[in-house]
C-alpha positions as CSV (number, residue, x, y, z in Angstrom):
1,M,24.5,-80.2,-28.6
2,N,25.3,-78.3,-31.9
3,A,28.3,-77.7,-30.6
4,M,31.3,-79.9,-29.0
5,K,34.2,-78.1,-27.4
6,L,37.7,-80.1,-27.7
7,N,39.7,-78.9,-25.1
8,N,40.0,-82.3,-23.2
9,V,40.1,-84.2,-26.4
10,L,42.9,-81.9,-27.5
11,E,44.8,-82.3,-24.4
12,V,44.7,-86.0,-24.4
13,K,45.7,-86.5,-28.0
14,Y,49.0,-84.2,-27.4
15,A,49.5,-86.0,-24.3
16,I,49.6,-89.2,-26.1
17,H,51.5,-88.3,-28.7
18,F,54.1,-86.5,-26.7
19,G,54.3,-89.7,-24.6
20,I,54.9,-91.9,-27.5
21,A,57.7,-89.5,-28.8
22,L,59.6,-89.4,-25.2
23,L,59.4,-93.0,-25.2
24,V,60.8,-93.7,-28.6
25,S,63.6,-91.2,-27.9
26,L,64.4,-92.4,-24.5
27,G,65.0,-96.0,-26.1
28,A,67.2,-94.7,-29.0
29,F,69.3,-93.1,-26.5
30,F,69.8,-96.5,-24.4
31,L,70.9,-97.8,-27.9
32,S,72.8,-95.0,-29.4
33,A,73.0,-91.6,-28.8
34,S,73.4,-90.0,-32.5
35,L,70.7,-92.1,-33.3
36,G,68.6,-91.2,-30.4
37,W,68.7,-87.1,-31.5
38,W,67.5,-87.8,-35.1
39,L,64.8,-90.0,-33.9
40,V,63.8,-87.2,-31.3
41,L,63.9,-84.6,-34.3
42,I,61.6,-86.9,-36.4
43,S,59.7,-87.5,-33.6
44,T,59.0,-83.9,-32.7
45,L,58.4,-83.3,-36.4
46,V,55.9,-85.9,-36.7
47,F,54.5,-84.8,-33.4
48,L,54.0,-81.1,-34.9
49,L,52.7,-82.1,-38.2
50,A,50.0,-84.5,-36.4
51,N,48.7,-81.9,-34.6
52,S,48.7,-79.2,-37.0
53,F,45.6,-80.5,-39.1
54,C,42.2,-81.3,-38.0
55,V,39.4,-83.2,-39.6
56,I,36.0,-81.6,-39.8
57,D,33.3,-84.1,-41.0
58,A,30.6,-83.8,-43.6
59,G,27.7,-81.9,-41.8
60,T,29.7,-80.0,-39.7
61,A,31.7,-76.9,-39.7
62,G,34.0,-75.6,-37.4
63,Y,35.7,-72.3,-35.9
64,I,38.6,-71.7,-33.6
65,K,40.3,-70.2,-30.7
66,V,43.9,-69.3,-30.7
67,L,45.2,-68.4,-27.2
68,G,41.3,-67.4,-26.3
69,K,40.8,-65.4,-29.4
70,V,37.9,-66.0,-31.9
71,Y,39.5,-66.0,-35.4
72,K,37.0,-64.9,-38.0
73,R,37.7,-68.3,-40.3
74,T,35.6,-71.2,-40.8
75,L,36.6,-74.8,-41.0
76,L,34.9,-76.4,-43.8
77,P,34.5,-80.4,-44.0
78,G,37.7,-81.8,-44.9
79,L,41.4,-81.7,-43.6
80,N,42.2,-78.1,-42.5
81,F,45.6,-76.7,-41.0
82,V,45.6,-75.2,-37.5
83,L,48.3,-74.1,-35.5
84,P,49.3,-76.6,-33.1
85,F,49.0,-76.5,-29.2
86,V,47.6,-73.2,-29.0
87,T,44.5,-73.8,-31.2
88,M,41.2,-74.7,-30.0
89,V,38.4,-76.1,-32.5
90,T,34.9,-75.8,-31.8
91,R,32.7,-78.3,-34.3
92,V,28.9,-77.1,-34.9
93,D,26.2,-78.8,-36.5
94,T,25.0,-77.4,-40.0
95,K,22.6,-80.1,-40.9
96,K,18.7,-79.2,-40.9
97,Q,17.4,-80.8,-37.7
98,P,13.8,-80.8,-36.4
99,H,13.2,-79.8,-32.7
100,E,9.7,-80.2,-31.3
101,H,8.2,-78.1,-28.5
102,T,5.0,-77.5,-26.8
103,I,3.7,-74.4,-25.0
104,T,0.8,-74.6,-22.7
105,D,0.3,-71.3,-21.1
106,V,-1.3,-69.0,-23.8
107,E,-4.0,-66.9,-23.0
108,T,-7.4,-66.2,-25.5
109,S,-9.1,-62.9,-25.6
110,D,-11.8,-64.7,-23.4
111,I,-9.2,-65.7,-20.6
112,Y,-9.2,-69.5,-21.5
113,K,-6.0,-71.4,-21.9
114,M,-4.5,-73.1,-24.7
115,G,-1.2,-74.2,-26.4
116,Y,0.5,-75.3,-29.4
117,T,2.9,-78.2,-30.4
118,Y,5.3,-77.2,-32.8
119,T,8.6,-77.7,-34.5
120,I,11.1,-75.6,-35.5
121,H,13.7,-76.8,-38.4
122,Y,17.2,-74.8,-39.0
123,G,20.5,-75.0,-40.0
124,F,23.9,-72.9,-39.5
125,N,25.5,-71.2,-42.4
126,P,29.1,-72.8,-42.4
127,Y,30.7,-69.7,-43.5
128,E,29.4,-67.7,-40.8
129,V,29.6,-70.4,-37.6
130,W,32.6,-68.3,-36.1
131,R,30.0,-65.8,-34.9
132,I,28.4,-68.1,-32.7
133,A,31.4,-68.1,-30.2
134,N,31.1,-64.8,-28.9
135,N,27.7,-64.2,-29.3
136,L,25.3,-67.0,-28.6
137,V,24.5,-69.7,-26.3
138,L,23.9,-73.2,-27.8
139,P,21.6,-74.5,-28.5
140,L,19.3,-71.8,-29.9
141,E,15.7,-73.4,-29.7
142,E,16.0,-73.4,-26.0
143,N,17.8,-70.4,-25.3
144,Y,16.1,-68.0,-28.0
145,F,13.8,-69.7,-30.6
146,C,11.3,-70.9,-27.7
147,V,11.5,-67.8,-25.9
148,W,10.6,-65.7,-28.8
149,L,7.6,-67.8,-29.9
150,T,6.3,-67.5,-26.9
151,E,5.9,-63.9,-26.9
152,I,4.5,-64.2,-30.7
153,F,2.2,-66.9,-29.9
154,K,0.7,-65.0,-26.9
155,D,0.6,-61.7,-29.1
156,V,-1.5,-63.3,-31.8
157,T,-3.8,-65.5,-29.7
158,K,-5.1,-62.9,-27.4
159,Q,-6.5,-61.2,-30.4
160,Y,-9.1,-64.3,-30.7
161,T,-11.6,-65.9,-28.3
162,H,-11.2,-69.6,-27.6
163,A,-14.4,-70.1,-29.8
164,D,-13.3,-68.4,-32.8
165,I,-10.2,-70.4,-32.8
166,K,-11.6,-74.0,-32.3
167,G,-13.2,-75.8,-35.3
168,N,-12.4,-72.7,-37.4
169,A,-10.1,-74.1,-40.0
170,A,-9.7,-70.8,-42.3
171,L,-8.7,-68.9,-38.9
172,T,-6.3,-71.5,-37.5
173,D,-4.4,-71.6,-41.0
174,Q,-4.4,-67.8,-41.0
175,M,-2.8,-68.0,-37.1
176,K,-0.1,-70.5,-38.4
177,D,1.0,-68.2,-41.4
178,E,0.9,-64.9,-39.3
179,I,3.2,-66.6,-36.6
180,K,5.2,-68.4,-38.7
181,N,6.1,-64.8,-40.6
182,L,6.5,-63.3,-37.3
183,F,8.9,-65.4,-36.1
184,Q,11.3,-65.5,-39.1
185,Q,11.3,-61.6,-39.3
186,K,11.9,-61.8,-35.4
187,V,15.1,-64.1,-35.8
188,E,15.9,-62.4,-39.0
189,D,16.2,-58.9,-36.7
190,K,17.7,-60.6,-33.2
191,M,20.6,-62.7,-35.2
192,D,21.5,-59.3,-36.8
193,E,21.3,-58.0,-33.4
194,L,23.3,-60.4,-31.5
195,C,25.7,-61.3,-34.1
196,G,26.1,-58.7,-36.4
197,S,24.5,-60.9,-39.4
198,S,21.1,-61.9,-40.6
199,T,22.7,-64.9,-42.7
200,I,24.0,-66.8,-39.7
201,L,21.0,-69.5,-40.4
202,S,20.9,-70.9,-44.1
203,Y,17.7,-72.6,-43.1
204,L,14.8,-71.8,-40.9
205,D,11.2,-73.2,-41.0
206,L,8.6,-73.6,-38.2
207,I,5.6,-76.0,-38.5
208,I,2.8,-75.7,-35.9
209,K,1.6,-79.4,-35.7
210,D,-1.6,-78.9,-33.2
211,F,-3.6,-76.5,-31.2
212,I,-4.1,-77.9,-27.9
213,F,-7.4,-76.4,-26.2
214,D,-8.6,-75.7,-22.6
215,P,-10.1,-78.8,-21.2
216,A,-13.2,-76.4,-19.3
217,F,-13.6,-75.0,-22.6
218,I,-13.8,-78.6,-24.1
219,K,-16.6,-79.6,-21.4
220,S,-18.2,-76.6,-21.7
221,T,-18.7,-76.5,-25.4
222,V,-19.8,-80.4,-25.2
223,E,-22.6,-79.3,-22.4
224,L,-23.9,-76.5,-24.9
225,E,-23.8,-78.5,-27.7
226,T,-26.0,-81.1,-25.9
227,A,-28.3,-78.5,-24.7
228,R,-28.4,-77.1,-28.5
229,I,-29.3,-80.9,-29.5
230,D,-32.0,-81.4,-26.8
231,T,-33.5,-77.8,-27.4
232,E,-33.9,-78.9,-31.4
233,K,-35.5,-82.1,-30.2
234,A,-37.8,-80.3,-28.2
235,K,-38.6,-77.7,-30.9
236,E,-39.3,-80.9,-33.4
237,K,-41.4,-82.7,-30.9
238,R,-43.6,-79.5,-30.4
239,K,-43.9,-79.0,-34.1
240,Q,-44.9,-82.3,-34.6
241,I,-47.6,-82.1,-32.0
242,E,-48.8,-78.7,-33.4
243,E,-48.9,-80.5,-36.6
244,L,-51.0,-83.3,-35.0
245,A,-53.0,-81.0,-33.5
246,E,-53.8,-78.8,-36.8
247,A,-54.2,-82.0,-38.8
248,R,-57.1,-83.2,-36.4
249,K,-58.6,-79.4,-36.5
250,T,-58.7,-79.9,-40.1
251,A,-60.2,-83.4,-40.5
252,A,-62.8,-82.4,-37.6
253,M,-63.8,-79.3,-39.8
254,K,-63.9,-81.1,-43.1
255,Q,-66.2,-83.7,-41.3
256,A,-68.5,-81.2,-39.7
257,E,-68.7,-79.6,-43.5
258,A,-70.0,-83.1,-44.7
259,D,-72.1,-83.8,-42.0
260,A,-73.7,-80.4,-43.0
261,Y,-73.6,-80.7,-46.5
262,A,-75.3,-84.5,-45.9
263,L,-78.2,-83.2,-43.7
264,A,-79.0,-80.1,-46.1
265,A,-79.1,-82.8,-49.0
266,K,-81.4,-84.7,-46.8
267,G,-83.8,-82.1,-46.0
268,K,-83.7,-80.7,-49.5
269,A,-84.4,-84.2,-50.4
270,E,-87.3,-84.3,-47.8
271,A,-88.4,-81.1,-49.2
272,D,-88.7,-81.9,-52.8
273,A,-90.5,-85.2,-51.9
274,L,-93.3,-83.5,-50.1
275,K,-93.7,-80.8,-52.7
276,K,-94.1,-83.5,-55.5
277,K,-96.9,-85.0,-53.0
278,G,-98.6,-81.7,-52.6
279,K,-98.7,-81.3,-56.4
280,A,-99.8,-84.9,-57.1
281,I,-102.6,-84.3,-54.7
282,D,-103.6,-81.2,-56.3
283,E,-103.7,-82.7,-59.8
284,H,-105.3,-85.8,-58.8
285,P,-107.8,-85.3,-55.9
286,N,-110.4,-87.9,-57.1
287,T,-107.4,-90.7,-57.1
288,I,-106.6,-89.5,-53.6
289,K,-109.9,-89.7,-52.6
290,Q,-110.8,-93.1,-53.8
291,T,-107.3,-94.3,-52.1
292,I,-108.0,-92.8,-48.7
293,A,-111.9,-94.5,-49.1
294,E,-110.0,-97.8,-49.8
295,N,-107.9,-97.7,-46.9
296,F,-109.8,-96.1,-44.1
297,P,-112.1,-98.7,-42.2
298,K,-116.2,-98.4,-42.7
299,V,-118.0,-97.6,-39.4
300,V,-121.8,-97.7,-40.5
301,G,-122.7,-99.7,-43.9
302,S,-121.2,-98.0,-46.6
303,N,-120.7,-94.7,-45.1
304,P,-117.3,-93.6,-44.6
305,L,-116.5,-92.6,-41.0
306,V,-114.5,-90.0,-42.6
307,N,-115.9,-87.6,-45.4
308,L,-112.9,-85.7,-47.2
309,N,-113.7,-82.7,-49.2
310,L,-110.7,-82.6,-51.5
311,E,-112.3,-80.5,-53.9
312,G,-112.7,-77.7,-52.0
313,D,-116.1,-75.5,-51.5
């Protein structure tokens, strides 16, 4: 609680003081009537003085109600004078304190659920805490800030899809700045509307710590990513098979070209050899006759079985 009402505390304190004064006075009366009156007077003065001052601790401020009416006066840390018996003091914590909250029912434009974890830091302006009494219900974060922030989160989030936000650091930073600026402006306008002052807070900050994504979306994203990886692997494997087939085709074509070249070279060489033999026969017919005669067998005597005419007619 930021504020603590002291009705019961004051009543107990007054009762204790009054009881002590009454006991002292009665004791004095039993001892001496004249002394008793002086003691009664002194006890009454001490009682009044003891209840005319209020101590406000550091980091707090107070406002007062006198007979139920709030006065536009702030009790600052230290010793403060108040009217005894008819004054109620309410202390308000003015230190900056973090208040962490989580919201999970925000929809994106594609109807996925998501949420946010955020921390609000705020502190009251000690000179204006009296405005709290008739205008605000504490704590502010539960009764006002979280309600306003929910509206802002919904308005900003519905502009984007779940896929736009997840994994997009630039967009999430942009959303954080936008939500923070809208929230600060909203608080300033609402405080002015509710309390008649936009400076009731001395400090206000919003830190969005985490974006909470829909488990169904995360699951579908994982499945899509798995399918994409499988598709890429299949494409890579098909590419490797096509490259291997192309390499084999190229090798076969080169082998065929080499075989054709070798065959052509062999044919040319054989043709050149035949040509050379023919030329040799034309240039040396007698030598050829002699070679044939020596190598062919004789059938009768010295007459050859075959008489070759290599000279023509």
